[in-house]
VMD Tcl script that draws the C-alpha trace (Angstrom):
set ca {
  {-18.37 47.20 31.97}
  {-17.28 44.80 34.70}
  {-16.87 46.22 38.20}
  {-13.53 46.26 39.95}
  {-12.69 43.12 41.94}
  {-14.20 43.20 45.40}
  {-17.13 45.40 44.41}
  {-20.78 44.74 43.57}
  {-22.29 45.73 40.23}
  {-25.68 47.41 40.29}
  {-27.09 44.52 38.25}
  {-26.35 42.34 41.27}
  {-27.95 44.66 43.77}
  {-28.46 43.31 47.31}
  {-32.10 44.33 46.96}
  {-32.87 41.36 44.71}
  {-35.50 39.25 46.45}
  {-33.99 36.31 48.28}
  {-35.40 32.85 47.79}
  {-34.79 29.98 50.19}
  {-31.25 29.96 51.52}
  {-29.17 27.86 49.11}
  {-28.16 24.37 50.17}
  {-24.52 23.99 51.02}
  {-24.01 27.16 53.08}
  {-22.13 25.91 56.12}
  {-21.00 27.66 59.28}
  {-18.79 26.96 62.27}
  {-18.89 29.50 65.08}
  {-17.65 30.08 68.59}
  {-18.11 32.88 71.12}
  {-16.33 33.69 74.36}
  {-16.23 36.50 76.91}
  {-13.64 37.27 79.58}
  {-13.76 39.68 82.51}
  {-10.20 40.92 81.87}
  {-7.64 41.79 84.53}
  {-9.09 44.95 86.12}
  {-12.90 44.87 86.20}
  {-14.68 43.10 89.07}
  {-17.54 41.85 86.93}
  {-18.30 41.30 83.27}
  {-20.73 43.72 81.61}
  {-20.29 42.20 78.13}
  {-22.75 39.72 76.64}
  {-23.02 38.04 73.25}
  {-25.44 36.18 71.02}
  {-24.83 33.21 68.72}
  {-28.12 31.92 67.35}
  {-29.53 29.66 64.67}
  {-32.74 31.61 64.12}
  {-34.61 28.45 63.16}
  {-34.22 27.10 66.71}
  {-37.18 27.80 68.98}
  {-35.16 26.84 72.05}
  {-33.25 30.11 72.11}
  {-29.66 31.19 71.45}
  {-26.92 28.58 71.15}
  {-24.80 27.83 74.17}
  {-21.87 30.17 74.70}
  {-18.24 29.03 74.69}
  {-19.15 25.95 72.68}
  {-18.13 25.43 69.04}
  {-21.19 24.88 66.85}
  {-21.37 23.80 63.20}
  {-24.30 23.46 60.83}
  {-26.02 24.72 57.70}
  {-27.69 28.11 57.46}
  {-31.48 27.79 57.52}
  {-34.01 29.97 55.69}
  {-34.42 31.99 58.91}
  {-30.69 32.74 58.97}
  {-28.09 33.22 61.68}
  {-27.83 35.94 64.32}
  {-24.60 37.08 65.98}
  {-24.15 40.01 68.36}
  {-21.65 41.53 70.78}
  {-22.98 43.92 73.43}
  {-20.72 45.93 75.74}
  {-22.76 47.16 78.70}
  {-22.21 50.21 80.86}
  {-23.96 51.75 83.81}
  {-22.14 50.85 87.00}
  {-22.92 48.19 89.61}
  {-24.94 45.50 87.82}
  {-26.73 47.86 85.44}
  {-24.33 47.30 82.55}
  {-24.84 43.56 82.81}
  {-28.60 44.09 82.83}
  {-28.50 46.27 79.71}
  {-26.32 43.92 77.66}
  {-28.36 40.86 78.70}
  {-31.65 42.59 77.87}
  {-30.22 43.51 74.49}
  {-29.20 39.93 73.69}
  {-32.62 38.53 74.65}
  {-34.47 41.17 72.61}
  {-32.23 40.76 69.58}
  {-32.95 37.04 69.43}
  {-36.71 37.46 69.87}
  {-37.06 40.05 67.10}
  {-34.52 38.53 64.69}
  {-36.25 35.17 64.85}
  {-39.65 36.69 64.11}
  {-42.73 34.64 63.28}
  {-41.19 32.96 60.26}
  {-38.52 33.24 57.56}
  {-38.08 36.72 56.05}
  {-39.70 37.31 52.65}
  {-36.59 38.83 51.12}
  {-33.36 40.58 51.96}
  {-35.09 43.86 52.70}
  {-37.36 42.03 55.12}
  {-34.42 40.50 56.95}
  {-32.48 43.78 57.00}
  {-35.51 45.60 58.38}
  {-35.95 42.88 60.99}
  {-32.34 43.35 62.09}
  {-32.79 47.13 62.43}
  {-36.06 46.53 64.31}
  {-34.27 44.21 66.74}
  {-31.67 46.85 67.61}
  {-34.25 49.63 67.97}
  {-36.50 47.43 70.11}
  {-33.60 46.49 72.38}
  {-32.76 50.17 72.88}
  {-36.39 51.05 73.64}
  {-36.76 48.27 76.21}
  {-33.54 49.19 78.00}
  {-34.51 52.87 78.04}
  {-37.93 52.11 79.55}
  {-36.40 49.78 82.16}
  {-33.91 52.44 83.21}
  {-36.66 55.04 83.38}
  {-38.72 52.88 85.76}
  {-35.83 51.89 88.04}
  {-33.80 54.76 89.49}
  {-30.92 52.40 90.33}
  {-30.54 51.65 86.63}
  {-30.63 55.23 85.36}
  {-27.97 55.74 82.71}
  {-27.45 52.11 81.89}
  {-26.82 51.25 78.28}
  {-24.94 49.00 75.92}
  {-23.26 49.02 72.57}
  {-24.56 46.54 70.00}
  {-22.88 45.18 66.90}
  {-25.36 42.74 65.36}
  {-24.66 40.54 62.34}
  {-27.38 38.59 60.56}
  {-26.85 36.20 57.66}
  {-29.50 35.30 55.11}
  {-29.12 34.18 51.49}
  {-25.32 34.63 51.52}
  {-25.59 38.30 52.52}
  {-24.24 39.34 55.93}
  {-26.00 42.42 57.31}
  {-24.42 44.32 60.21}
  {-26.25 46.80 62.44}
  {-24.02 49.07 64.51}
  {-24.63 51.22 67.59}
  {-21.52 52.18 69.58}
  {-17.95 51.02 69.11}
  {-17.93 47.23 69.13}
  {-16.69 45.99 65.76}
  {-17.12 43.52 62.92}
  {-14.18 42.34 60.79}
  {-13.94 39.92 57.86}
  {-10.84 37.94 56.92}
  {-10.64 37.20 53.19}
  {-7.66 36.37 50.99}
  {-5.42 36.62 54.05}
  {-6.42 40.23 54.76}
  {-8.47 41.53 57.66}
  {-11.03 44.21 56.77}
  {-12.99 46.37 59.19}
  {-16.56 46.64 57.89}
  {-18.06 48.71 60.71}
  {-17.29 52.21 61.89}
  {-16.78 53.26 65.50}
  {-19.42 55.71 66.68}
  {-16.98 57.49 68.95}
  {-15.78 61.02 69.54}
  {-12.19 60.15 68.74}
  {-13.22 58.64 65.40}
  {-15.23 61.75 64.52}
  {-12.22 63.93 65.29}
  {-9.95 61.76 63.14}
  {-12.38 61.98 60.24}
  {-12.70 65.74 60.68}
  {-8.92 66.05 60.39}
  {-8.61 67.40 63.93}
  {-6.75 64.41 65.34}
  {-4.17 62.02 63.92}
  {-4.11 58.27 64.55}
  {-0.98 58.71 66.68}
  {-2.60 61.45 68.77}
  {-5.75 59.36 69.17}
  {-3.90 56.74 71.20}
  {-3.14 59.26 73.94}
  {-6.32 61.33 73.62}
  {-7.77 61.72 77.11}
  {-11.41 61.52 75.97}
  {-11.09 58.36 73.87}
  {-13.71 56.66 76.08}
  {-16.58 58.80 74.74}
  {-18.98 57.09 72.36}
  {-21.72 58.95 70.52}
  {-24.67 56.66 71.12}
  {-25.63 53.47 72.92}
  {-28.78 51.42 73.36}
  {-30.86 52.56 76.32}
  {-29.40 55.99 76.92}
  {-31.99 57.67 74.67}
  {-35.46 56.70 73.48}
  {-34.30 56.13 69.92}
  {-31.06 55.33 68.14}
  {-29.82 55.62 64.56}
  {-28.67 52.20 63.39}
  {-25.77 52.15 60.94}
  {-26.67 49.29 58.58}
  {-24.05 47.77 56.28}
  {-23.77 44.58 54.21}
  {-21.27 42.17 52.66}
  {-21.88 39.22 50.34}
  {-19.87 36.38 51.84}
  {-17.38 34.32 49.88}
  {-16.19 30.77 50.41}
  {-13.69 30.61 53.26}
  {-14.60 33.98 54.84}
  {-13.86 34.26 58.56}
  {-15.95 36.81 60.50}
  {-14.99 38.38 63.83}
  {-17.26 40.40 66.11}
  {-15.61 41.89 69.19}
  {-15.98 44.45 71.94}
  {-13.52 47.31 72.30}
  {-11.85 45.33 75.06}
  {-10.10 43.56 72.17}
  {-9.95 46.15 69.36}
  {-8.94 48.94 71.74}
  {-5.87 47.06 72.99}
  {-4.74 44.88 70.11}
  {-3.42 46.24 66.83}
  {-5.43 45.16 63.78}
  {-2.30 43.60 62.29}
  {-1.89 41.40 65.36}
  {-5.55 40.33 65.11}
  {-5.04 39.59 61.41}
  {-2.00 37.43 62.14}
  {-3.88 35.33 64.68}
  {-6.96 35.05 62.44}
  {-4.78 33.77 59.60}
  {-2.58 31.39 61.59}
  {-4.86 29.79 64.20}
  {-7.38 27.31 62.78}
  {-9.54 25.97 65.67}
  {-11.98 28.67 66.73}
  {-11.82 28.06 70.53}
  {-8.03 28.28 70.38}
  {-8.25 31.45 68.29}
  {-10.64 33.11 70.78}
  {-8.28 32.22 73.63}
  {-5.34 33.71 71.75}
  {-7.16 36.98 71.03}
  {-8.30 37.34 74.64}
  {-4.77 36.58 75.86}
  {-3.42 39.36 73.62}
  {-5.93 41.83 75.08}
  {-5.00 40.88 78.61}
  {-1.30 41.11 77.76}
  {-2.00 44.67 76.60}
  {-3.36 45.62 80.01}
  {-6.71 43.81 80.24}
  {-8.41 46.91 81.62}
  {-11.78 46.05 80.05}
  {-14.02 43.03 79.53}
  {-13.12 41.18 76.32}
  {-15.68 39.45 74.08}
  {-15.30 37.92 70.64}
  {-17.31 35.76 68.25}
  {-15.55 34.02 65.36}
  {-17.48 32.37 62.52}
  {-16.19 30.47 59.48}
  {-18.35 30.16 56.35}
  {-17.93 27.65 53.56}
  {-19.82 25.45 51.11}
  {-20.78 25.26 47.46}
  {-23.48 27.91 47.92}
  {-20.77 30.56 48.31}
  {-18.71 31.78 45.38}
  {-14.93 31.56 45.77}
  {-13.22 34.88 46.51}
  {-11.71 36.77 43.61}
  {-7.95 37.10 43.79}
  {-6.97 40.23 45.66}
  {-10.57 41.17 46.45}
  {-11.40 42.31 49.98}
  {-14.71 43.32 51.58}
  {-15.22 46.90 52.65}
  {-17.65 49.12 54.54}
  {-20.79 49.56 52.43}
  {-24.07 51.02 53.56}
  {-27.31 49.16 52.86}
  {-29.98 51.73 51.86}
  {-32.97 50.18 53.59}
  {-36.30 51.56 52.30}
  {-39.27 52.16 54.55}
  {-41.99 49.59 53.89}
  {-45.67 49.19 54.59}
  {-44.91 46.22 56.84}
  {-42.84 48.28 59.25}
  {-42.96 47.01 62.82}
  {-45.60 48.62 65.00}
  {-44.15 50.25 68.08}
  {-45.69 51.47 71.29}
  {-45.61 55.23 71.61}
  {-43.90 57.49 69.08}
  {-42.70 55.84 65.88}
  {-38.97 55.26 65.84}
  {-37.87 55.86 62.23}
  {-35.40 53.60 60.47}
  {-32.31 55.73 59.96}
  {-29.58 54.45 57.71}
  {-26.48 56.58 57.89}
  {-23.51 56.60 55.56}
  {-20.81 57.26 58.10}
  {-17.34 57.82 56.72}
  {-15.37 54.65 57.54}
  {-12.36 54.52 59.79}
  {-8.84 53.64 58.70}
  {-8.11 50.08 57.65}
  {-5.74 47.62 59.34}
  {-2.16 48.80 59.49}
  {-3.10 52.41 60.15}
  {-3.71 52.14 63.90}
  {-0.92 52.36 66.48}
  {0.49 49.10 67.81}
  {-0.34 47.68 71.22}
  {1.10 49.79 74.01}
  {2.65 47.80 76.81}
  {1.29 48.58 80.28}
  {4.67 50.02 81.32}
  {4.90 52.43 78.38}
  {4.25 56.08 79.26}
  {1.51 57.82 77.29}
  {2.77 59.78 74.31}
  {2.48 63.56 73.99}
  {-0.86 64.98 72.98}
  {-0.88 68.00 70.70}
  {-4.67 68.25 70.85}
  {-6.75 70.13 73.39}
  {-10.27 69.65 74.62}
  {-11.09 73.14 73.37}
  {-10.42 71.87 69.85}
  {-12.64 68.87 70.52}
  {-15.40 71.18 71.72}
  {-15.24 73.18 68.52}
  {-15.51 70.01 66.46}
  {-18.43 68.85 68.58}
  {-20.13 72.11 67.73}
  {-19.34 71.53 64.08}
  {-21.12 68.17 64.18}
  {-24.09 69.55 66.09}
  {-23.09 67.88 69.35}
  {-22.44 70.94 71.52}
  {-25.71 70.46 73.39}
  {-25.19 66.73 73.88}
  {-25.91 65.02 77.18}
  {-23.00 63.11 78.66}
  {-23.54 60.05 80.85}
  {-20.55 58.77 82.80}
  {-20.45 55.23 84.16}
  {-17.68 52.85 85.18}
  {-15.02 54.96 83.47}
  {-16.90 54.92 80.16}
  {-18.71 57.92 78.76}
  {-21.58 58.05 76.32}
  {-22.41 61.25 74.50}
  {-25.91 60.89 73.13}
  {-27.42 63.20 70.53}
  {-30.11 63.41 67.94}
  {-27.67 64.89 65.43}
  {-26.81 62.65 62.48}
  {-23.37 61.10 62.72}
  {-22.53 61.59 59.08}
  {-20.40 63.67 56.72}
  {-21.40 67.34 56.53}
  {-24.42 67.40 54.24}
  {-26.59 70.12 52.70}
  {-29.82 70.89 54.53}
  {-32.10 69.38 51.88}
  {-35.13 67.27 52.64}
  {-33.55 64.33 50.79}
  {-30.11 64.74 52.36}
  {-30.48 61.33 54.02}
  {-31.07 59.49 50.72}
  {-27.92 57.77 49.39}
  {-26.65 58.85 45.98}
  {-24.95 56.63 43.39}
  {-21.29 57.59 42.97}
  {-19.17 56.06 40.18}
  {-15.40 56.25 40.65}
  {-12.88 55.67 37.86}
  {-9.10 56.04 37.91}
  {-6.59 56.30 35.07}
  {-4.17 54.08 36.95}
  {-2.85 50.62 36.14}
  {-3.54 49.49 39.71}
  {-4.08 50.92 43.14}
  {-6.62 51.32 45.90}
  {-9.52 53.74 46.36}
  {-9.74 55.75 49.56}
  {-12.74 57.91 50.51}
  {-12.16 60.26 53.43}
  {-9.15 58.18 54.42}
  {-10.80 54.74 54.32}
  {-10.10 52.01 51.76}
  {-12.95 51.07 49.44}
  {-11.14 48.31 47.59}
  {-8.78 47.89 44.66}
  {-8.85 50.01 41.52}
  {-8.23 48.77 37.99}
  {-7.72 50.74 34.78}
  {-11.06 51.56 33.11}
  {-13.07 49.65 35.71}
  {-15.48 51.59 37.89}
  {-16.25 51.24 41.58}
  {-19.87 52.01 42.38}
  {-20.75 53.38 45.82}
  {-23.81 54.79 47.58}
  {-23.01 57.81 49.73}
  {-25.07 60.38 51.55}
  {-24.97 63.93 50.16}
  {-21.99 65.78 51.55}
  {-18.32 66.62 51.01}
  {-15.86 63.80 50.34}
  {-12.17 63.45 49.50}
  {-11.55 60.70 46.93}
  {-8.00 59.43 46.53}
  {-6.35 56.74 44.41}
  {-3.15 55.32 45.90}
  {-0.72 53.17 43.94}
  {1.83 50.80 45.44}
  {4.69 52.98 44.15}
  {3.41 55.87 46.27}
  {1.56 57.77 43.55}
  {-1.52 59.52 44.90}
  {-4.28 61.23 42.98}
  {-6.94 63.05 44.98}
  {-10.05 65.10 44.37}
  {-12.55 66.85 46.66}
  {-16.14 66.31 45.53}
  {-19.51 67.49 46.82}
  {-22.17 64.80 46.38}
  {-25.49 66.56 45.87}
  {-28.91 65.10 46.74}
  {-30.53 63.08 43.98}
  {-27.70 63.70 41.52}
  {-25.66 60.64 40.45}
  {-22.00 61.60 40.51}
  {-18.97 60.39 38.56}
  {-15.47 60.92 39.94}
  {-12.47 60.49 37.63}
  {-9.00 60.39 39.19}
  {-6.29 61.19 36.64}
  {-2.60 61.68 37.51}
  {-1.27 65.10 36.53}
  {0.76 65.22 33.32}
  {4.24 66.66 33.27}
}
mol new
graphics top color blue
foreach p $ca { graphics top sphere $p radius 0.5 }
foreach p [lrange $ca 0 end-1] q [lrange $ca 1 end] { graphics top cylinder $p $q radius 0.2 }
display resetview
């Protein structure tokens, strides 16, 4: 049976070995960073790199076009923290390390090889920053977020640590394909905080992990198969934290030239207060190697279950395991509050820190270490940032979940996040970690059909959403 539009069938698994990158896969990309209106210096950094080039990353703030090589492309946004110059050091170290490891000694053997290389690059960057901070007392506590996108064989992999973001524009709709690793996002997903309350939440600056603040990090690895005409945006929270997703979508759809689009997005962030550094990378993909998008289909957050292999990178000291987490995605565009003008007073908050503390305990974060720097706070922990899961040995192994709905049309939501359109008698196939989930089908006319399901380790699950009969 054919999968719903916008989804992958298991017969077209991303694990199929990748041959040489097809001819006719073209890119145009541009990156820019801005200090904003408040900060004295810029702690953001970014990477735009043709991984076949031995000369190093491409020049920043310069539009570049070309064809994707068999080594692929590397893009990254890093938002540093640490006070004084330490944040700048951390983000710059991350960018240099990401390029070195992503490029490797040659083209990747297959998609798994490239995905593993991307995870390795993020882990290595975190380890180097941590060791540097440990040796230099002046740099203690420095760290950086990292959202890293790598393209090979038409598949875009994204590794996430922190709260910088990756979006894709397809069929005129902007889709968020990463998930913020932040306290506020955890509280929203736990049902302890609404989107409206989140805007005024006093601890919204707390993120759950960053490169360099601990010896190891858990990289959230996702993937999307690109389609002809896709436009990709990577950005720091200096943009996404101040500009409504709908406003970003409007600019992404209306402004063609990438340098002009980057300027417009940065201007919107500064108009919203400009209290943080702002960084964005925009990339357009086209060519005969990419299939045209299906009508109405949109990309969505989807975990890539990376296996451990015999060729795993050797590391100095303790082995840092590859951890792939299925973190429940955040709300899609249109569900976040609009930009607040600088003169607007903060709205009322019906949420207390005592509630937040109880939720932190629920997620195993009560004993977390908090590092405060330059008004930004990182809560680091070894607890998995994932849906509540049974304490089985294989609780970190994704499970196949098939979702069907007896609806003529609609959209599937899992724990409040869209997973694409639904069609009558067509299944959506997902991979989710064991745990408790709320599945909901929403039709345009307002009809909603929901079901709470426990996904058990190693047990493929089928979810059928049927409207109640009168």
